[in-house]
Structures are given as C-alpha cells and as structure tokens.
N, C-alpha and C positions, 0 to 999 in steps of 0.2 A: 504493500500500500504506500502511495506517495502521501506522506503525512501533511504536505503543504497544499494538496489539491483542494481540500475542503476546509471550511471553517465550521467548527463544531460548537454546540451550545447545550447547556444543561443546567438544571437547578442544582446547586451545590450544597444546599442546606437540607436537613432532614424534613420529610413531609410532616405537615401539621402546622398549627398556628404558632407564631413566635414573634419576638420583638423585631428580628431582622431576617430577611430572606435574601439569598445571594444567587444571582444568575452568572454563570461563568462562560466566556467565549474564548476560543483559541483558534488562530489561523490568520492567514494573510488579509482577510476581509473583516476581521473583528473590529478594528477601529472604524472602518467605513460604516459598518452596521450601527455602531453606537452613535456616530455622528448623525446618521439618518433618524435614529430614535429620538435624539435629544435636540436636533437642529442646531448643534454646536459646530462652529468652524474649526475650532482647535480643542484638543484635549491634552492637557499637560501630563507628561509621563510621571508616574510615581507620585502623583499629587491628588489627594481626594478633592473632587469637585462636586458641588451640589447641582443636580440635573433634574429635569422633568422629562419623562418618557411618554411619547404620544403614539396613538394608533394611526392608521392610514387616513382617517378623517380629521386628524388633528386633536382628537379628544385625549385628555390626560389618562394614561394607564396607571402611573404611579410616579413617585418622586423619591430621590435618595442620592446616594453618592456613587460616582463612577471612578474606578481606579484602572489606569492603563499601564501595562508593563510591556514595553517593546522587546521583541526577541532580538538576539538570542538570550538576553539576560532576564529570563522569565521561567516560570515553573515548567512549561512544556518546551521551551526553546523557540517558540513562535510568539507572535503578538498575542498577548492575553489581556482580556478586559473583564473586570468584575463589576456587576451592577448590584449595589447593596440597597435594596428597597425594604418595604415593610413585609413582615413575615406572614402575609395572608396567602393561602394556597390559590385563591381565586386570582389575586393580582399577579402572583408569580407565574401562573400558567398563561395568563393573558400576555404578559411580557415575553414569556418563552415563545408563544405562538407568533408574536410580532417579529421576533428575531428570526424565526424560521421563514416567515413570509419575506424577509429581507435577504434571504439566501443562505442562512445557516442550516446545518444538518444536525439532527439530534445525536448527541454523543452516545456511543456504546459504553457498557460498563467498563470502567477503568481506562477509557480512551485518553483522557488527559495525561495520566501517569504513563501510559504506554508511549505516547508521543514524547514524553520527557526522556524515556529510556532510549527510544529510537533516535532522538536528536542529541544523545550524549550528555544530557543534563544529570542523569543518575544511572547507576547500574541496576541490574535486575534485583539484587538483594536489597537495595535501598527502596525499590518500588514495593517489594513485599513488606518492607518495614512500614510503609504508609498504612497498609491494612492493619498491621500489628499495632500501630499507634492508636488506630480507631478502635480496635477490638480489645485493647488492654483492659483487664478487669481489676488490676491492682496497681499500686504506685510502682512496685518493683518491676512489674511487667512493662509499664510505661517507660521507665528509665532504660530498660534493656532495649526496647523498641527504638528509642531515641538514639541509642548508640549505633544500632544497625542503620538507622536513617542517616546518621552523620557519616556513614561509610566506613566505620571502624572494622566491622566484620568483613566487608568487601575487600578492605586493604589486607586483612590477614589471608584471605583466599588468594588474592593476586600475588602476595609474597610467596605463597606455596607454589603458585604457577611459575613464578620467576625462577625458583629453585629447580623445578623440573626442566625448564628451558635451558638453564645453564648446564645441567647434567647431560641432557640430550645433545647439546652443542659439542660437548667433549666426546661423547660416544660417536657422533657423526664424523668428527675429525678423525677418529680412529678408523672408521669405516672407509673414509675417503683416501686413506693412505695404508692400504693393506700390506704393503711391502715393509712397512716399519714395524719393528717388534714392540709390542705394548707391554710395558712393565707390569707385573702382577700387583706391585704396590700401588700403582696408579688406579687400577681397577678396584682394588680394595678400598682405596680412599673415596672413590665415587660411591661405593656401597655404604661406607660409613656416613657420608654426607646425606645420602637418601634416608638412612635411619635417623640420624640426628636432626636434620633440618626439615624433614618431610613426615616420616612416619610418626615420630614422637609428637609433634604439634597436632597432627591429624587425630591421633589417638586421644590426645587431651581434649580436642574439640568434641570428639564422639562421646567421651565420658560426660561431657556437660549436657548432652542432648536430653537425657532423661529428665533432668530438672528444667532445662530450658523449654522443652516442648510443653511440660506441665504448667509453666508460667502462663501459657495462653490457652491450652486445651483444658486445664484444670485437672483435678483428681477427685476420686470418691473414696470415702472412708466409712466402713460399716462397723457399728458397735454391736457385738453379739454377746450372749451370756445367758445365765439362768434368770428367772424372774426375780425382781426385787434386789438386784445387785447395784442399781444406780445408773442404768444406761440412760434413762431419760434425764436424770439429774446431770450427768456428764454432758449430754447434748446441750442442755440449757446453759451450763457453765461455759462451754466453748462458744456457744452462739451469743452469749452476753445478754440473754433475755429469756423469759419463761415461754419457750416455744412448745415444750412437751408437758403433758399432765403428769405430775409426780404423785404417787400414792403408795401406801404400804400394802395395798391390795394386789396380790399376784395376778398377772394377766391384764393389767391396766392398758398397756400398749398392745394392740391387736393388729395393727397395720404398720407398714413401713412409713416412717416420718422423716422428712428431709429438711435440712437447713443449710444455707450457704454462709461460709465465712472464709477466712484466709489464714494460712500458716506460713510465716516467713515469706510472704509475697505470693504464694501459690493459692489460687482460688480453689476452695475445697467444698465439695458437697458431702456433708456429714449425714449418715443414715442411721437412725435409731430403729431397732427392730424388736419384734415381740420376743419375750423370754423363751429360751429353748427348754422345753420340757414336754413330757408326754401328757396328753390331755384328751378327754372325751368330748370337749366342747368343739363343735364343727368350726365356729368362727376362729377360735384360738388355734386350731390345727392349720387353718388357712394362713393365719398370721405367722406361724412357725415356718410354713412352706415358703412364704414370701421372704422371711428373714434369711433362710438358707439361699434363696435365689439372689438376694441383694449381696450376700457375702461372696457368692461365686463370681460376681462381676466387679466387685470393688477393687481398687488399687491396693488398699491396705485394709486388713480386718483386725480390729481391736477385740480381743477377748477380755471382757470385764468380769471380774470375780469379786465376791464379798470377802474381804480379809478375815471377817469373823467366822465365816461358814466354810469349812473345808469341803463340804459337799458341792460347793459351786466352783471349786478350783479346777475342774476337769471338763473339757469340752469334747464331744464326739464330732470331730471335724477339724479342719485346718484353720490356722490363724497366723497372723504376722507378728502381733505384739500382745503380750499378756500384761494386764493392768489389774492391780489389786486395790479396790476401793475400801473406804472406811478405816484407814490405818490409824486414824485418831482414836479408834475405839478398841485397839488390841494392845497386848503386851509385847515386849521386845522379843521374847522367845518365839512366838508365832511369826513375828515379822521376819525373823531370820530364815524361816522355812519357805518363804515365798520366792519364786523365781520369776521376777518380772518387775515392772515399775510400780512403786508404791504411791498411792494417791488418796487424798481425801477431798471428795467433791464438796464436802461441807466447809472445810477450812481453806481449800485451794492448795494445800501442801502437795508437792509433786507435780503440779500442773506444768511448770516451766520445763521439767525433765520430760514430761510426756510430749510437749510441743516440739522440743528439740529432737526427740527420737523420731517423731512423725516426719519432721522436715528432713532428717537424715535418710529415712526410708524412701522419701520422695525424690532423693537425689541431690540434696543441697551440698553435702560434703564433696560431691564430685565437681563442683564449680569453684571450690576454694582456689583463690589466686587468679581466676579467670575474670578479666574485665568485660569480656563479651563472649557469648556462647551460642551454640546452635539452638534455634528456637522453633524450627519447623521440620516436618518429616522430609520434605523435598531436599533440603540442604543436608540432612543426616544421610539420606540414601546416596546422594552424590559423593559425599566424603567417604562413605563406606566403600563405594565402588572405586574411588581413587586410591584408597588405602590398599584394596585388594590388588589393583593393577601394579602398584609400587612393590608390594610384597612378591608378586610374580616376577617382576623385573630384576630384583636384587640378585637371585642366584644366576640369572642369565648374564649379568654383567661381569661375572668373574670367569666366564668362559668365552674366549675370543670367537668361537664358532657360533655363539648365540647372541652376540652383541646387537645384531639387527633386530632380533626378536625382543630383546630387552628394551631397545629404543621404541619399538612399537607399543609395548605395554606402558611405557612412560607417556607416550603421546595420548594413549587412552586415559591415563590418569589426568593429564592436563585438560582434556576435553570434558571429563567428568566435573572437575573443579570449575572449568569455564562456564558450564551450564548454570552454576550458582549465580554468577555475576552477569550472565547474558552474553558470553563470548562464544563465537562459533555458530553452528547451525542450530538455533534454538527457537525457530518459529513456532513449533508445536508447543514448546514450553511456554512461550509468551501467551499463546491462546489459552492455555490452561490457567496460568497465573492470573491473567486479567479478567477471566470469566468470574472470578471470586470478588471482584471489586464492585462497589456501588456506582451507579451512574452519577456523574459530577466529580468523580475522582480519577 
C-alpha cells in the first residue's frame, strides 16, 4: 500500500459522551480538508487555534481547537491534523462525515500507527507498545509499556541482531577464502561470542517472559480448602473490602466468587471456592465441582488450612502453595509442625510473606535486574526461535565443512529477531498486529 495515496480520518477518542472528542486526519490532503472545514487560509503548525467547522451549506457543525503537525515530524510521518471538539457522538460523527465528503477515507484499525511504522517513525515493537499502553491495567504494566514505546526493548533486539551480523560477516570471510587455513581458536572465539553476547541475553529475556506477559494478560489464583478455614475471609483481606459473606456456618460459599486486585503490579483474578468436603446437598456438590474446575484452570492454587484443625491440613488434589490460617490462635509446638506459610487473616500477620510468595510464583524473581522485559507471546516465540537457531549454529561453526550451514542458521536467527522490530518480510505480521488495534490509533 502507498501510504501517501490517501488521507485517512477517524474518531480518536472512545465512543460515548465526554468533555472532548478528537477527530484525527493523516495524509497529504489533511491540511486542505481542515482549511475547507474551517474556511481558514492559514493554519499555524504546532499551535492550537480556535476554529468553527461548517457543513456544505455553511451551517456550524461544531467548534474547538485545531492542531496541525506537518510531516515528517508527526506521529505517522505524514501531515497530521487533530480536531478537538466537544465530546458529543452526534457532533463527532457529523464532523467525520464532512471530512469524508471532502475526500478523506475512513481509517482501518491501527492504520495511523501502521503508517508510522511504514514511514520509519517507530519500529514494530514500539507500535505494539501503543496497544500495551492503552491496555495496561496496573501502574507497573504502564511503566513497562512506556519503556517499550520509548524503544528500549527494540534497541536490545537490534543489538542482538548486530551481534549476529558481525559473526556472520566473519564466517562469510572464511567462506570467501577457502584456501586459507582457519585457526581453531578463531572459530572457538566466535562460538564463545555467540554464547556470551547472544544466547545469555536471549535466555535472560525469555526468563522474564512469564512475569512480563502476566503484567498484561493477568493471572488467576484459586483458594481451595475445607469448609470454615477462612477462604472467604482471605479473599476479603486481599480485595480490601467485604466482597464475600463470612460465616461460621459450613457451606456458606456454594459458588465460585471472583474478585480483581493486583500483586506487585500483576492484575490478578482471585477465586474463592466452596469448601471441599463430601456432602449430600445437591447445591453444595455442584459448588465443590465448580471449585475443582476453577482450581484446574488457575495459574496458582492456594490450599488454605485451619492451623487449629489438623483434619483440614490435607487436600485430595494438587496445589501450589499451602497456607495455614488462624496462627494467632495456636501454640508454638503446633506451629512448628506446619509446612507452609503461616497466616492470620484476623491480624494480617503473614500477609506480606504470602504476597511475596505469590509474586515469586508468578515470575517476579525472574525479572530481577531487568529494566525491560518480554511482555507478549509474539516476541517470546520469536526469541525462542532465534535462540534455537543460534544453538544449532554453534556446533557447526567449529567444523570448517559446516560453516555455510552455521551461517544459514544465524541468518534464520537474525530474521526471527527482525520480525520483532519489523525488519525483513513481515507483511503478514503487520496485518496480524494491527488487526488488534482500535480505529483512530
């Protein structure tokens, strides 16, 4: 597609009523369209000007501010104009229709950002960070998305690609002069460089993916255990409000109850389940079935037991973390017999330890020392592929007869990493990435 052939337009603010509504235009005719709308002879670049926008009959559609950003120093690299009017859906759509009547084409999802990538204003990883900034559900996720948007992640990937390029250049030099004897030490040093400067950094990035992806996709934690061990009380404590009914009557919770909160920046859906026990009550039996189902799909399963009652210390099923509640009511001798996290929902003792353990199980320890990390599946798969190609290349580089095959594997690694930042034949990747964008971005 010739991105300069058409001028696109879209509403850039969410649908619904609001204080301000924004129409965005991008393309060679953007300024001409706005001049026709406002009957202005000149529009000053990067300076907000008050305008009135009129329809074909000269009737006022709306009034507000116009901002003009000449290309290539704009978001898309083309001439970009924003019309900031009132946040009425009726007025915005009337203004949108008028722009289309004047020659604009309705933008496709993500088309503004796609033009920015195709015009070299950002790489593909930065474009994906635009969506991540919009979708961030926690402050920590937002900060990580901003680092990707600033290009820090892309710079790491490009540095890895530069390392591959350097090694391939040395290998190609060896292949170009087959009559020259290649010292074994030289080939060994190339392999050491691949391990040190390529494999180790990629493995570190891959280790961060578990936590990084959960920053945006979230995680689920299920609380299971016998009746009356404090599952609903723990859910209320973590949620910071009385979300679940708490009672001394066994079987109070009969259905799966969910609440959203965050642990060290990860958005978490916490699931309170019915107490695990044999029952003749049909409704309670269904609650137990749903509890087991919730545990099966949860990222982490907390087995909550009553520190006072040893009959609740054992669960017929798998779990990830054992937690013993009501430790404020027991003596030290019984406390030493428990193998798990000690907690008092009543006093809050042990809560910090529980949260730290959960964050570690969700991968937080794996990002220690990393300023920026892998946050989506596409990037993780690309790095995994690149790492696999590099590992395949290393034994080939110590054998002169296989140098050409080793160079081929390294080129594959380079292409895999290039797909992250949008280098190489990535048209199908662009289509998939920008299909996830909203119109107006």
